[in-house]
C-alpha positions as CSV (number, residue, x, y, z in Angstrom):
1,M,-18.9,-92.9,7.1
2,R,-20.4,-94.6,10.1
3,T,-22.0,-97.9,9.2
4,K,-23.4,-100.7,11.3
5,S,-22.2,-104.2,10.3
6,I,-24.7,-106.7,9.1
7,E,-23.4,-109.1,11.8
8,A,-24.1,-106.6,14.5
9,T,-27.6,-105.9,13.1
10,L,-28.4,-109.6,13.2
11,R,-27.1,-109.9,16.8
12,D,-29.2,-107.0,17.9
13,A,-32.3,-108.8,16.6
14,E,-31.7,-111.5,19.2
15,R,-31.4,-109.3,22.2
16,P,-33.9,-110.6,24.8
17,T,-35.4,-107.2,25.8
18,T,-36.0,-106.1,22.2
19,R,-36.4,-109.4,20.3
20,L,-39.6,-109.9,18.2
21,A,-41.1,-113.4,17.8
22,R,-40.8,-115.2,14.4
23,S,-44.4,-116.3,13.9
24,L,-45.4,-115.3,10.4
25,G,-45.4,-117.9,7.6
26,P,-45.7,-117.3,3.8
27,L,-49.5,-117.3,3.8
28,Q,-49.8,-114.9,6.8
29,L,-47.1,-112.6,5.4
30,T,-48.7,-112.5,1.9
31,M,-52.1,-111.8,3.4
32,M,-50.5,-108.9,5.4
33,G,-49.0,-107.7,2.1
34,I,-52.3,-107.9,0.3
35,G,-54.1,-106.5,3.3
36,V,-52.1,-103.3,3.3
37,T,-51.7,-103.0,-0.5
38,I,-55.3,-103.6,-1.5
39,G,-57.2,-100.9,0.2
40,G,-56.2,-97.2,0.0
41,G,-55.3,-97.4,-3.7
42,I,-58.6,-99.0,-4.8
43,F,-61.0,-97.6,-2.2
44,V,-59.6,-94.1,-1.9
45,L,-56.8,-92.9,-4.2
46,T,-58.4,-94.2,-7.4
47,G,-61.0,-91.4,-7.2
48,T,-58.5,-88.7,-6.1
49,A,-55.9,-89.4,-8.8
50,A,-58.5,-89.9,-11.6
51,A,-60.5,-86.8,-10.8
52,N,-57.6,-84.5,-10.2
53,Y,-54.7,-85.7,-12.4
54,A,-55.1,-88.6,-14.9
55,G,-58.8,-89.2,-15.8
56,P,-59.5,-92.7,-17.2
57,A,-55.8,-93.0,-17.8
58,I,-55.4,-93.7,-14.1
59,A,-55.2,-97.3,-15.3
60,I,-52.0,-96.4,-17.0
61,S,-50.8,-94.7,-13.8
62,F,-51.4,-97.9,-11.9
63,A,-49.6,-100.0,-14.5
64,L,-46.6,-97.6,-14.3
65,G,-46.7,-97.9,-10.5
66,A,-46.8,-101.7,-10.8
67,L,-43.8,-101.8,-13.1
68,A,-41.8,-99.6,-10.8
69,S,-42.9,-101.4,-7.7
70,G,-42.1,-104.8,-9.2
71,L,-38.5,-103.7,-9.9
72,V,-38.1,-102.1,-6.5
73,A,-39.5,-105.3,-4.9
74,L,-36.7,-107.3,-6.5
75,C,-34.2,-105.1,-4.7
76,Y,-36.2,-105.4,-1.4
77,M,-36.1,-109.2,-1.7
78,E,-32.3,-109.3,-1.7
79,F,-32.0,-107.0,1.3
80,A,-34.9,-108.5,3.3
81,S,-33.7,-112.0,2.8
82,T,-30.1,-111.1,3.7
83,V,-30.8,-108.8,6.7
84,P,-34.1,-110.2,7.9
85,V,-34.6,-107.8,10.8
86,A,-37.0,-105.0,11.6
87,G,-36.6,-101.6,10.0
88,S,-36.9,-102.1,6.3
89,A,-35.1,-99.4,4.2
90,Y,-33.7,-97.8,7.4
91,T,-31.9,-101.0,8.3
92,F,-30.8,-101.6,4.7
93,A,-29.4,-98.0,4.5
94,Y,-27.5,-98.4,7.8
95,V,-25.6,-101.5,6.7
96,S,-24.8,-100.1,3.2
97,L,-24.8,-96.3,3.1
98,G,-24.1,-95.3,6.6
99,E,-25.7,-93.7,9.7
100,L,-26.7,-90.3,8.3
101,A,-28.4,-91.9,5.3
102,A,-30.1,-94.4,7.6
103,W,-31.4,-91.7,9.9
104,L,-32.7,-89.7,7.0
105,I,-34.5,-92.7,5.6
106,G,-35.8,-93.8,9.0
107,W,-37.2,-90.3,9.5
108,D,-38.5,-90.4,6.0
109,L,-40.3,-93.7,6.6
110,I,-41.9,-92.3,9.7
111,L,-43.4,-89.6,7.5
112,D,-44.4,-92.1,4.8
113,M,-46.3,-94.5,7.1
114,T,-47.7,-91.8,9.4
115,M,-49.2,-89.8,6.5
116,G,-50.2,-93.0,4.6
117,A,-52.1,-94.4,7.6
118,G,-53.8,-91.0,8.1
119,A,-54.8,-90.7,4.4
120,V,-56.4,-94.2,4.5
121,A,-58.1,-93.5,7.8
122,S,-59.7,-90.4,6.3
123,G,-61.0,-92.5,3.4
124,W,-62.2,-95.1,5.9
125,S,-64.3,-92.4,7.6
126,Q,-66.0,-91.5,4.3
127,Y,-66.9,-95.2,3.7
128,V,-68.4,-95.4,7.2
129,V,-70.4,-92.3,6.5
130,D,-71.7,-93.8,3.2
131,F,-72.4,-97.2,4.7
132,L,-74.4,-95.7,7.6
133,A,-76.3,-93.5,5.1
134,T,-77.7,-96.5,3.4
135,F,-79.5,-97.3,6.6
136,G,-80.8,-93.7,7.0
137,L,-78.1,-92.8,9.6
138,H,-76.3,-89.5,8.7
139,L,-73.2,-88.3,10.6
140,P,-72.7,-84.5,10.7
141,S,-70.2,-83.4,8.1
142,A,-68.4,-81.3,10.7
143,I,-67.2,-84.5,12.5
144,A,-67.0,-87.1,9.7
145,G,-65.8,-87.2,6.1
146,P,-63.2,-85.3,4.0
147,D,-64.5,-81.9,5.0
148,A,-64.8,-82.5,8.7
149,V,-63.3,-80.0,11.1
150,V,-62.1,-82.9,13.2
151,N,-62.5,-86.3,11.6
152,V,-63.8,-88.2,14.6
153,P,-64.3,-91.7,13.0
154,A,-60.8,-91.7,11.5
155,V,-59.3,-90.8,14.9
156,L,-61.3,-93.5,16.7
157,V,-60.3,-96.3,14.2
158,I,-56.6,-95.4,14.7
159,L,-56.9,-95.6,18.4
160,V,-58.7,-98.9,18.3
161,L,-56.2,-100.4,15.9
162,T,-53.3,-99.1,18.1
163,A,-54.8,-101.1,20.9
164,V,-54.9,-104.2,18.7
165,L,-51.3,-103.8,17.7
166,A,-50.3,-103.5,21.3
167,A,-51.8,-107.0,21.8
168,G,-49.2,-108.6,19.6
169,V,-48.4,-109.6,16.0
170,R,-50.3,-113.0,16.2
171,T,-53.5,-111.2,17.1
172,T,-52.9,-108.7,14.4
173,A,-52.2,-111.4,11.8
174,R,-55.5,-113.3,12.6
175,I,-57.6,-110.1,12.4
176,N,-55.9,-109.1,9.2
177,T,-56.5,-112.5,7.5
178,V,-60.2,-112.4,8.2
179,M,-60.7,-108.8,7.0
180,T,-58.6,-109.3,3.9
181,L,-60.7,-112.2,2.8
182,V,-63.9,-110.0,3.3
183,K,-62.2,-107.2,1.3
184,L,-61.3,-109.4,-1.6
185,A,-64.8,-110.8,-1.8
186,A,-66.2,-107.2,-1.9
187,I,-63.8,-106.3,-4.8
188,V,-64.9,-109.3,-6.8
189,L,-68.5,-108.3,-6.2
190,F,-67.8,-104.8,-7.3
191,L,-66.2,-105.9,-10.6
192,C,-69.1,-108.3,-11.3
193,V,-71.7,-105.6,-10.8
194,G,-69.8,-102.7,-12.2
195,V,-68.9,-104.3,-15.5
196,F,-72.6,-104.3,-16.5
197,H,-72.8,-100.5,-15.9
198,I,-69.8,-99.4,-17.9
199,D,-70.4,-96.7,-20.5
200,P,-67.5,-96.6,-23.0
201,A,-68.3,-92.9,-23.5
202,N,-66.8,-92.3,-20.0
203,W,-63.4,-93.4,-21.3
204,T,-63.4,-90.8,-24.1
205,P,-61.0,-89.1,-24.1
206,F,-59.0,-91.8,-22.3
207,I,-56.1,-89.4,-21.8
208,P,-57.7,-85.9,-21.2
209,D,-56.0,-82.9,-22.6
210,S,-53.3,-81.2,-20.5
211,R,-54.4,-78.2,-18.5
212,P,-52.6,-75.7,-16.2
213,P,-52.0,-77.2,-12.7
214,G,-54.6,-76.2,-10.1
215,G,-56.7,-74.9,-12.9
216,D,-55.2,-71.4,-12.6
217,G,-51.5,-71.9,-13.1
218,D,-50.7,-72.2,-9.4
219,V,-46.9,-72.7,-9.2
220,W,-47.2,-74.6,-6.0
221,Q,-49.3,-77.3,-7.6
222,Q,-46.9,-77.6,-10.5
223,P,-44.7,-80.8,-10.4
224,L,-41.1,-80.4,-9.5
225,L,-40.1,-81.5,-13.1
226,G,-42.4,-78.8,-14.5
227,W,-40.9,-76.2,-12.1
228,A,-37.5,-77.2,-13.4
229,G,-38.7,-76.7,-17.0
230,I,-38.9,-80.4,-17.9
231,S,-42.7,-80.5,-18.0
232,T,-45.3,-77.8,-18.0
233,N,-48.5,-79.4,-16.7
234,A,-49.3,-81.3,-13.5
235,T,-52.9,-82.3,-14.4
236,F,-54.0,-84.7,-17.2
237,G,-52.1,-85.5,-20.4
238,L,-48.8,-87.3,-20.1
239,A,-47.7,-85.3,-17.1
240,G,-51.0,-86.0,-15.4
241,I,-50.4,-89.8,-15.9
242,L,-47.0,-89.4,-14.2
243,T,-48.4,-87.4,-11.3
244,G,-51.2,-89.9,-10.9
245,G,-48.7,-92.6,-10.9
246,A,-46.7,-90.9,-8.2
247,I,-49.8,-90.6,-6.1
248,V,-51.1,-94.1,-6.5
249,F,-47.6,-95.5,-6.1
250,G,-48.4,-95.4,-2.4
251,A,-50.9,-98.1,-3.1
252,F,-48.0,-100.5,-3.7
253,S,-46.3,-99.8,-0.4
254,G,-47.2,-103.2,1.0
255,F,-43.9,-104.8,0.1
256,D,-42.0,-102.1,2.0
257,I,-44.1,-102.7,5.1
258,M,-43.7,-106.4,4.7
259,A,-39.9,-106.0,4.7
260,S,-40.2,-104.0,8.0
261,N,-41.7,-107.2,9.5
262,A,-38.9,-109.4,8.2
263,E,-37.8,-110.1,11.8
264,E,-41.1,-111.8,12.5
265,A,-41.1,-114.1,9.5
266,K,-40.3,-117.8,9.7
267,R,-37.6,-118.9,7.3
268,P,-37.3,-115.3,5.9
269,Q,-34.9,-116.3,3.1
270,R,-37.8,-118.3,1.5
271,T,-40.8,-116.6,2.9
272,L,-40.1,-113.0,2.1
273,P,-39.3,-113.4,-1.7
274,I,-42.5,-115.5,-2.2
275,A,-44.7,-113.2,-0.3
276,L,-43.3,-110.0,-1.8
277,M,-43.7,-110.9,-5.4
278,A,-47.1,-112.6,-4.9
279,T,-48.3,-109.4,-3.4
280,V,-47.1,-107.1,-6.2
281,V,-48.5,-109.3,-9.0
282,A,-51.9,-109.9,-7.4
283,C,-52.4,-106.3,-6.5
284,A,-51.4,-104.9,-9.8
285,V,-54.1,-106.9,-11.6
286,L,-56.8,-105.9,-9.2
287,Y,-55.8,-102.2,-9.3
288,V,-55.9,-101.9,-13.1
289,G,-59.2,-103.8,-13.3
290,V,-60.9,-101.7,-10.7
291,S,-59.7,-98.4,-12.1
292,L,-61.0,-99.3,-15.5
293,V,-64.4,-100.2,-14.1
294,I,-64.7,-97.1,-11.9
295,T,-63.9,-94.7,-14.7
296,G,-66.2,-96.6,-17.1
297,M,-69.1,-96.4,-14.7
298,R,-68.8,-92.6,-14.0
299,P,-67.2,-89.7,-15.8
300,Y,-63.9,-89.0,-14.0
301,T,-65.0,-85.4,-13.2
302,Q,-67.9,-86.8,-11.2
303,L,-66.0,-89.4,-9.1
304,D,-66.3,-89.3,-5.3
305,T,-62.7,-88.6,-4.4
306,A,-63.0,-90.0,-0.9
307,A,-65.1,-93.1,-1.6
308,P,-65.0,-93.8,-5.4
309,V,-66.1,-97.4,-5.3
310,T,-69.3,-97.1,-3.3
311,G,-69.9,-93.7,-4.9
312,A,-69.9,-95.3,-8.4
313,L,-72.3,-98.0,-7.3
314,A,-74.7,-95.5,-5.7
315,A,-74.7,-93.4,-8.9
316,V,-76.0,-96.4,-10.9
317,G,-78.6,-97.3,-8.3
318,S,-77.0,-100.5,-7.0
319,D,-77.9,-99.7,-3.3
320,W,-77.7,-103.3,-2.2
321,A,-74.2,-103.6,-3.6
322,V,-73.2,-100.4,-1.9
323,R,-73.9,-101.9,1.5
324,I,-72.0,-105.1,0.8
325,V,-69.1,-103.5,-1.0
326,G,-69.1,-100.7,1.6
327,L,-68.7,-103.2,4.4
328,G,-65.8,-104.9,2.5
329,A,-64.2,-101.5,1.9
330,I,-64.4,-100.7,5.6
331,C,-62.7,-104.0,6.4
332,G,-60.2,-103.5,3.7
333,L,-59.2,-100.0,4.8
334,T,-59.1,-101.1,8.4
335,T,-56.4,-103.7,7.5
336,V,-54.4,-101.0,5.6
337,V,-54.3,-98.6,8.5
338,M,-53.5,-101.5,10.9
339,I,-50.5,-102.8,8.9
340,M,-49.1,-99.4,8.2
341,L,-49.2,-98.6,11.9
342,L,-47.5,-102.0,12.4
343,G,-44.7,-101.2,9.9
344,Q,-44.2,-97.8,11.3
345,S,-43.6,-99.1,14.8
346,R,-41.0,-101.6,13.5
347,V,-39.0,-98.9,11.8
348,F,-39.1,-96.8,15.0
349,L,-38.1,-99.9,17.0
350,A,-35.0,-100.4,14.8
351,M,-34.0,-96.7,15.2
352,S,-34.4,-96.8,19.0
353,R,-32.4,-100.1,19.2
354,D,-29.5,-98.2,17.6
355,R,-30.2,-95.3,19.9
356,L,-30.7,-92.8,17.1
357,L,-34.0,-92.3,19.0
358,P,-34.2,-92.8,22.8
359,E,-33.6,-96.4,23.8
360,W,-36.6,-96.3,26.1
361,F,-38.8,-96.9,23.1
362,S,-37.1,-100.2,22.1
363,H,-38.5,-102.2,25.1
364,V,-40.6,-105.1,24.0
365,H,-43.4,-106.5,26.2
366,P,-42.3,-109.9,27.6
367,V,-45.6,-111.6,27.0
368,T,-47.0,-110.1,23.7
369,R,-43.5,-109.4,22.3
370,S,-44.8,-106.1,20.9
371,P,-43.1,-102.7,21.4
372,R,-46.1,-101.1,23.2
373,R,-44.3,-97.8,24.1
374,I,-43.6,-97.2,20.4
375,T,-47.0,-98.4,19.3
376,W,-49.0,-96.0,21.5
377,T,-46.7,-93.0,20.9
378,L,-47.0,-93.3,17.1
379,G,-50.7,-94.2,17.2
380,L,-51.5,-91.0,19.1
381,A,-49.3,-89.0,16.7
382,V,-51.1,-90.4,13.6
383,A,-54.5,-89.7,15.2
384,F,-53.6,-86.1,15.8
385,M,-52.3,-85.6,12.2
386,T,-55.4,-87.3,10.7
387,A,-57.6,-84.9,12.7
388,V,-56.1,-81.8,11.3
389,L,-54.8,-82.5,7.7
390,P,-56.8,-83.1,4.5
391,I,-56.6,-86.5,2.7
392,Q,-54.8,-85.3,-0.4
393,D,-52.0,-83.6,1.6
394,L,-51.6,-86.8,3.7
395,A,-51.5,-89.0,0.5
396,E,-48.9,-86.9,-1.3
397,L,-46.6,-86.5,1.7
398,G,-46.7,-90.2,2.3
399,N,-45.8,-91.1,-1.2
400,I,-42.8,-88.7,-1.5
401,G,-41.4,-90.4,1.7
402,M,-41.9,-93.9,0.3
403,L,-40.4,-93.1,-3.1
404,T,-37.3,-91.6,-1.5
405,S,-36.8,-94.7,0.6
406,F,-37.1,-96.8,-2.6
407,V,-34.3,-94.8,-4.2
408,V,-32.0,-95.6,-1.3
409,V,-32.8,-99.3,-1.4
410,C,-32.0,-99.5,-5.1
411,V,-28.7,-97.7,-4.5
412,G,-27.9,-99.8,-1.5
413,V,-28.3,-103.1,-3.4
414,M,-25.7,-102.0,-5.9
415,Y,-23.4,-100.7,-3.2
416,L,-23.4,-103.9,-1.2
417,R,-22.8,-106.0,-4.3
418,R,-19.6,-104.1,-4.8
419,T,-18.4,-103.9,-1.1
420,R,-19.7,-107.3,0.1
421,P,-19.8,-109.5,-3.0
422,D,-19.4,-112.8,-1.0
423,L,-22.1,-112.0,1.5
424,P,-24.6,-114.9,1.7
425,R,-27.9,-113.8,0.2
426,G,-31.2,-115.7,0.5
427,F,-32.3,-114.0,-2.8
428,R,-30.3,-112.3,-5.4
429,T,-31.8,-109.4,-7.5
430,P,-31.4,-110.5,-11.1
431,W,-29.5,-108.4,-13.7
432,V,-27.7,-106.1,-11.3
433,P,-27.1,-103.2,-12.0
434,F,-29.8,-103.0,-14.8
435,V,-32.8,-103.7,-12.6
436,P,-31.8,-101.4,-9.7
437,V,-30.9,-98.6,-12.2
438,V,-34.2,-98.8,-14.1
439,A,-36.1,-99.0,-10.8
440,L,-34.2,-96.0,-9.6
441,L,-34.9,-93.9,-12.7
442,L,-38.7,-94.8,-12.5
443,C,-38.8,-93.7,-8.9
444,L,-37.0,-90.5,-9.6
445,L,-39.5,-89.8,-12.5
446,L,-42.5,-90.4,-10.2
447,V,-41.2,-88.5,-7.3
448,G,-40.3,-85.6,-9.6
449,S,-43.9,-85.6,-10.8
450,L,-45.3,-84.6,-7.3
451,P,-46.4,-81.0,-6.7
452,L,-43.8,-78.5,-5.6
453,I,-45.8,-77.8,-2.4
454,T,-45.3,-81.4,-1.4
455,W,-41.6,-81.1,-1.9
456,V,-41.5,-78.0,0.3
457,R,-43.3,-79.8,3.1
458,F,-41.1,-82.8,2.7
459,L,-37.9,-80.8,2.9
460,V,-39.2,-79.0,6.0
461,W,-39.8,-82.4,7.6
462,M,-36.3,-83.6,6.6
463,A,-34.8,-80.4,8.0
464,V,-36.4,-81.0,11.3
465,G,-35.0,-84.6,11.2
466,L,-31.5,-83.2,10.6
467,V,-31.8,-81.0,13.7
468,I,-32.9,-83.9,15.8
469,Y,-30.0,-86.0,14.5
470,A,-27.5,-83.3,15.2
471,L,-28.8,-82.7,18.8
472,W,-29.4,-86.4,19.7
473,G,-28.6,-89.2,17.3
474,R,-25.1,-88.1,16.2
475,R,-23.8,-88.2,19.8
476,N,-25.9,-91.0,21.3
477,S,-26.0,-93.7,18.7
478,R,-24.5,-97.0,19.6
479,V,-22.0,-96.6,16.8
480,A,-21.0,-93.1,18.0
481,T,-20.5,-94.3,21.6
482,G,-18.3,-97.2,20.5
483,E,-20.7,-99.9,21.5
484,L,-20.7,-101.0,17.8
485,T,-17.8,-100.7,15.5
486,A,-18.0,-99.7,11.8
487,E,-18.2,-102.5,9.3
488,S,-14.7,-103.6,8.3
489,S,-13.4,-105.8,5.5
490,D,-12.5,-108.6,7.9
491,A,-16.0,-108.9,9.4
492,E,-17.1,-112.4,10.1
493,P,-19.3,-114.0,7.4
494,V,-23.0,-113.8,8.0
495,S,-24.6,-117.2,8.6
496,S,-28.2,-117.5,7.6
497,G,-28.6,-121.1,8.8
498,R,-30.2,-120.3,12.1
499,L,-32.8,-118.1,10.3
């Protein structure tokens, strides 16, 4: 099994031509985590998951997602504080499970962040349409919104944010902080207004009765567990809560993306654990609260699946709040798209450093210290996918990719505890192997609750990745060419003092 040693991984992070600047403190990193976590889940996926899968019980789906994400975050804390370099789960897999697993997870993360950014950008477009409509400006449905032939606003915001990312992480962090504060203020306003328009009748039944997936027994919309005979329904009921949890779990992807920016954190052994856990706790409280208010304001069958927050406010006649909250939602979703694109580029950078992808991409601009070649390549790819794929397909594909990477991180923590027990760790996951095993089982339950069609698309994507690895990565990686040796039992201890 080809592995890359942790020592070599840390040395690679200091190479002058590919080194990133350590410029993010605890507050900046936490704001980035909240910036990417609070957004798509509240402003977009709440409506989609409630209307199509869980009904008012979407609050339970969010709570389940928070539990799973909190346990997985504990595993991420150990890895990110021990190997604080770009790449997140890809890097963690390379130093623990080997090159093939790392490639598959890296390829998987590209899918996760590409589709996730596209899904949120599509929701951003609908909020822009609703916001402009409050001033009497109506964009044609053919070019804006969930039913657009080509979603022009979504494509434009991706291109603009790609340019911002190319300017460097300091600029990105400043813009993110301002927009995140505006977003949090908008959420508080929504809760204050919405709580006075709650009709408890909208919560009855809180868990709607199960019904055939897709409304007509479509086998492709049935969850994988149902196809295997473990469950029979994908929509509503207990299975609907699980499917909803699998979909909204993407809302908690902030800590994964924060880990991909570990190389840019100051004192990562302290900064990363604080920022990761603060993000999960704060976001879980807001998600459950907002989901309860939204489903209390409107029957779940009548929710706007692309813009549920402003749609609920408009339905109760709070037009003034629609404008304010709509502006906050636009800012909030902007930060989500921006940070997901940022995390995506860091994973791609780590893969190109190892030459599993062409090394040309790993060049970092000498002034901005940003990987501009990667940033623009991926930005254009995301813009194209957003233009041609619907929001629900984007969300489901993104979540299956993320859940798969979480499984690998949980396994990797247990593996390294056994193979490198004396490795200096800035943070140690408590109660190993209990915490990783429970997190692993929850992730498998959620990923198994996604529709069969999503699994088919995911497997096709991974098959394409295997072909690319066979034709390029397997022969050209730095481990394969002998530039890096496999990790051995007599490897020098890792020193974290300089970090």
